C-alpha positions as CSV (number, residue, x, y, z in Angstrom):
1,X,66.6,39.9,16.0
2,X,62.9,40.0,15.4
3,X,60.3,39.3,18.1
4,X,56.9,37.8,17.1
5,X,54.1,39.1,19.2
6,X,50.4,38.2,19.6
7,X,49.5,40.9,17.3
8,X,51.8,39.5,14.6
9,X,50.2,36.0,15.0
10,X,46.8,37.6,14.8
11,X,47.9,39.5,11.6
12,X,49.1,36.4,10.0
13,X,45.7,34.7,10.7
14,X,43.9,37.7,9.2
15,X,46.2,37.6,6.0
16,X,46.0,33.7,5.5
17,X,42.5,33.0,6.5
18,X,40.5,36.2,6.0
19,X,39.5,36.5,9.7
20,X,38.6,39.9,11.0
21,X,41.0,41.7,13.4
22,X,38.7,40.8,16.3
23,X,38.4,37.1,15.3
24,X,42.1,36.6,14.8
25,X,42.9,38.2,18.0
26,X,40.4,36.1,19.8
27,X,41.7,32.9,18.2
28,X,45.2,33.7,19.3
29,X,44.1,34.5,22.8
30,X,42.1,31.4,23.1
31,X,45.1,29.2,22.0
32,X,47.4,30.9,24.5
33,X,44.8,30.6,27.3
34,X,44.3,26.9,26.6
35,X,48.0,26.3,26.8
36,X,48.4,28.2,30.0
37,X,45.3,26.5,31.5
38,X,46.6,23.0,30.6
39,X,50.1,23.8,32.2
40,X,48.5,25.2,35.3
41,X,46.5,22.0,35.6
42,X,49.7,19.9,35.5
43,X,49.1,18.7,31.9
44,X,51.8,18.4,29.2
45,X,51.1,20.3,26.1
46,X,52.5,18.8,22.9
47,X,52.5,20.1,19.3
48,X,53.4,17.6,16.5
49,X,56.4,18.8,14.5
50,X,57.2,21.5,17.2
51,X,57.8,20.2,20.7
52,X,56.2,20.0,24.1
53,X,55.7,22.2,27.2
54,X,55.4,21.0,30.8
55,X,55.8,22.2,34.3
56,X,58.7,21.1,36.3
57,X,58.8,21.3,40.1
58,X,62.2,22.4,41.3
59,X,63.3,21.6,44.8
60,X,64.8,24.2,47.1
61,X,68.6,24.2,46.9
62,X,71.7,26.2,48.0
63,X,73.1,28.5,45.3
64,X,75.5,31.4,45.4
65,X,75.6,34.9,44.2
66,X,78.1,35.0,41.3
67,X,79.1,38.5,42.0
68,X,80.0,38.1,45.7
69,X,80.3,34.3,46.1
70,X,77.9,34.5,49.0
71,X,75.6,31.4,49.6
72,X,72.0,31.8,49.3
73,X,68.9,29.5,49.4
74,X,67.0,29.2,46.2
75,X,63.5,28.5,47.0
76,X,61.4,25.6,45.6
77,X,59.4,26.7,42.5
78,X,57.6,25.7,39.5
79,X,59.1,26.4,36.1
80,X,57.9,25.9,32.5
81,X,60.1,23.7,30.3
82,X,60.0,23.5,26.5
83,X,61.5,20.4,24.7
84,X,61.7,20.8,21.0
85,X,61.1,17.7,18.8
86,X,63.7,16.4,16.5
87,X,62.1,17.8,13.5
88,X,62.1,21.2,15.0
89,X,65.7,20.9,16.0
90,X,66.7,19.9,12.4
91,X,64.8,22.9,11.0
92,X,66.5,25.4,13.3
93,X,69.9,23.9,12.7
94,X,69.8,24.5,8.9
């Protein structure tokens, strides 16, 4: 299994569009910063043909330790959720 990193994305920008290393790294950082900032502000981020990211507020609840079976309180928290669009799901399923 291969992992794609920020530097891989920047390299792809350099190769496809002829950006310098600094420019491509800056573009990748800017895109991720905008996504993070939008999510922090409670906005949903949508990419046509890919999917959407949003923040979910999870309530506190009682869970259990699967190893010991002991009950424990899971605190309230905010989590990031990704929902792929149907086009994305079809491409992945092939």
